[in-house]
Steps between C-alpha positions, in 0.01 A plus 500: 500500500732422205634152496880470478669199356863406456650446156698186422726408207239241393233778480731704283582209270131426448429863413773511242381169345140625462587811296646504148803715417290694247246599762771602746672716233178685421375550859562831669607418860626780726652487850491768766629493858785584735756357739348589837780504753292576802313171453796321335291396199486547128140588408402449131179541311469338156237618253403319180315695226241241399418644156878477402490127575165458316346368821119497531339469841393286667630212291856644479552563865724194550710596198546846639608366832753274324642799307549703823661197676725451196617863476541574872846367537634673191357835604622474859852384415650852446374618847647197667837518321534876585447445878783669695668237715765729646668830419687355201292207367157426362355148486602491134859570596493204741364272223771616262772417760343160569401581856134448427320342206229616266309177576504589874368850423224359277405240764474780750268690263287189445443480877322836509165531672228562239165661492305304233422693178203731487343721238524882486182701549456546122576129431785597259789362712582203709692594814708299743713597793819341640692545830860375516686490827838668515568339836509165329765625253698663784503166692625312189790746463614459863754221456710503816436244776602712795508875545828685463639682801375853550779753567582572863605830653873506591418619853221388721234764568179516694219567257122462527338181393268561210220287366557576131653743254325760283697683228316807368602579142202669351669787316786562267838420648860552394640221284838387648782594269283703264406863482127439495200405711242221434202355670571153640341206324406154629665171399494143633835520685602852604828560690549738794825692539618758749646837414851353526385252233516199731247230386249454780234272339477282187307191401745238637453639845131404495382177665447280192171367636349846436368621166575877488773729630288807549141619495427804274227737625368841420634780724153549650516147648772598743338833606160382622289639778541189714692438821795363303460748206482196269238326291386175671664254265827696511502502881466122486833478315710770673334508842419793721846641540665508152821689421394773255779607256503765237687384191788730401556381150466226244765285327525268203445494124127526598410710807389194699766489779471720806769697680438580869702708748790314668352591837176327406683193374685474838164484677436183299835320491599578862232264635443131439128551539499783245714304253244227516239744371688483166534126482129469587401742226328745740580791269245740346597753232254788459491638142302757309164348405577557129791264514321203654327417171701451183259492203572273207687674220267581208 
């Protein structure tokens, strides 16, 4: 079993100190990975070409590890800054507006879980893997102290009590206000609207003690051959009697906000118990498998 450690700022500082600028400039260090929305993690693999850094094994192993440690943050920074926070902003946008700091983003990256470096089969590269929690970032960006009120229906209505909410959006959908269709994409804080463009759910309605608004899953996870029709971990979140909703459209500069039928929204907002499903984050969004992993840009 691979041992996993946690990076700290001190570890990073030591790594930078150990390696000269000339060696870092010559070394070929590449990063590969993806934002994995189903697990709410950034997965990154860093590879150092040993020959480019003039490293001879076994004596140069520690030097190679120091180079990988020293380059990790620089290589990962673009993927972190480009993270979609909501339909109009990336993390870089928040930093530019002063709503989050670059130091906070780097401290988050330095807290990644790490698989210690190993050598490739042909001994030409040193490889290391990192796993960075998006739930931690989401929790840092939830700044309210109490949840905002969720909209109520104007007239009382008898509706079933559900145990969770599933929005199925695994195909191209009409973009509100545009003459085109797009596949919905994940972000940290999606909004839910109804077809009359009433806002039904947004981040300030979430209980601030929770870390994430929604859980993204592949469509197959909500069409299982089980009594509930759900994968086990999903049933644990939305229970055995969830409200299943087909998304009718997407909204926003990025297609990350979901539009549902007004009739479906009334099933949620007409009941105090169903409204609490939103504040408790008992919301699952089923997407196309291809959209649950966002590979790093080359």
